[in-house]
C-alpha positions in Angstrom: -4.3 -60.3 -7.5 -1.3 -59.2 -5.5 0.0 -60.3 -2.1 0.4 -57.2 0.0 3.6 -57.3 2.0 3.5 -53.7 3.2 3.6 -53.0 6.9 0.2 -51.8 8.0 -0.1 -49.1 10.7 -0.9 -51.5 13.5 1.4 -54.3 12.6 4.8 -55.4 13.9 7.3 -57.3 11.7 6.3 -60.8 12.9 2.7 -60.1 12.0 3.6 -59.1 8.4 5.7 -62.3 8.1 2.8 -64.5 9.3 0.3 -62.7 7.0 2.7 -63.1 4.0 3.3 -66.7 4.7 -0.4 -67.4 5.1 -1.1 -65.7 1.8 1.6 -67.8 0.0 0.3 -71.0 1.5 -3.3 -70.1 0.6 -2.3 -69.3 -3.0 -0.4 -72.6 -3.3 -3.4 -74.5 -1.9 -5.9 -72.8 -4.3 -3.6 -73.0 -7.3 -2.1 -76.5 -7.0 -0.9 -76.5 -10.6 0.3 -72.9 -10.4 4.0 -72.1 -10.8 6.0 -69.8 -8.6 8.4 -67.6 -10.6 10.9 -65.3 -8.8 13.3 -62.7 -9.8 16.1 -62.3 -7.1 19.3 -60.5 -6.8 22.5 -61.1 -5.0 24.2 -58.3 -2.9 27.9 -57.6 -2.6 27.9 -59.4 0.7 26.2 -62.5 -0.8 22.7 -61.8 0.5 19.8 -62.7 -1.6 16.2 -61.8 -1.2 16.2 -60.4 2.3 18.4 -63.3 3.6 21.5 -61.7 5.1 24.6 -63.7 5.8 25.3 -64.6 9.5 28.9 -66.0 9.1 29.5 -65.9 12.9 26.4 -67.9 13.9 25.4 -70.8 11.7 22.9 -72.0 14.2 21.1 -68.7 14.2 21.0 -68.6 10.4 19.5 -72.1 10.3 16.9 -71.3 12.9 15.8 -68.2 10.9 16.0 -69.4 7.3 16.3 -73.2 7.2 13.2 -74.5 9.0 9.6 -75.3 8.0 8.6 -71.6 7.6 8.2 -70.1 4.2 8.6 -66.5 5.5 10.4 -64.9 8.4 10.5 -61.4 9.9 13.7 -60.5 11.7 16.1 -57.8 12.8 19.4 -57.6 11.0 21.0 -56.1 14.1 22.5 -53.1 12.4 24.1 -55.0 9.6 22.4 -52.8 7.2 20.5 -49.4 7.4 17.1 -51.0 7.1 17.2 -53.4 10.1 13.8 -55.0 10.0 13.3 -57.5 7.1 10.5 -59.8 5.9 11.7 -62.4 3.5 11.0 -65.8 2.2 13.3 -68.5 3.6 15.9 -70.8 2.1 13.3 -73.6 2.6 10.8 -71.7 0.4 13.4 -70.8 -2.2 14.6 -74.4 -2.6 11.2 -76.2 -2.4 8.5 -73.8 -3.6 10.0 -71.6 -6.4 9.6 -73.4 -9.7 11.5 -70.9 -11.9 14.0 -68.3 -10.8 15.8 -65.5 -12.6 18.9 -64.3 -10.7 19.9 -60.8 -11.8 23.4 -59.6 -11.1 23.8 -56.2 -12.7 27.1 -54.8 -11.5 30.7 -55.7 -12.4 31.6 -54.9 -8.8 29.7 -58.1 -7.9 32.1 -60.4 -9.9 33.9 -61.7 -6.8 30.6 -62.5 -5.0 29.2 -64.2 -8.1 32.2 -66.4 -8.2 31.7 -67.3 -4.5 28.0 -67.9 -5.0 28.7 -70.4 -7.8 31.3 -72.3 -5.7 29.4 -75.2 -4.3 31.6 -75.7 -1.2 30.9 -72.3 0.5 28.6 -72.4 3.5 25.2 -71.0 2.9 25.2 -69.1 6.2 28.2 -67.1 5.0 26.9 -66.6 1.4 23.1 -67.0 1.3 23.1 -66.4 -2.5 24.5 -70.0 -2.8 20.9 -71.2 -2.5 20.7 -70.7 -6.3 22.8 -73.9 -6.6 20.0 -75.8 -4.9 17.0 -74.2 -6.5 15.0 -75.6 -9.4 15.3 -74.0 -12.9 17.6 -71.1 -12.3 18.7 -68.7 -15.0 21.4 -66.2 -14.2 21.2 -62.9 -16.0 24.3 -60.7 -15.7 26.7 -58.4 -17.3 29.5 -59.7 -15.1 32.2 -61.8 -16.8 33.0 -64.9 -14.8 
């Protein structure tokens, strides 16, 4: 079975987020011994999954991504061409993913990979830093650090 995260014709972004979260929580409840495995990337700006950096507003970042929700739908406010995002949260990534493969495929991302691996950088500035707090992370890359 697959969890459908596509936007249905009559839905708005918040409804997709609620449906996705409900599906994840139901799966977890029905498969209590199941393992969650994720493959995630890191963008040149330090984003991961659909979690964009909000360096100018730590509180907004925390309200969106560091709460009890597993999934959030939000507007990136013109930070990127595809403004509306549905993504799992920092909370979900840290607490619910059992194994993660982080794929960084481009030598142009060397600088951001170094920042991601520095443990003292604020997560609202570089969301990819969450990998330092996740369980069982393997980094797959062609980038020489």
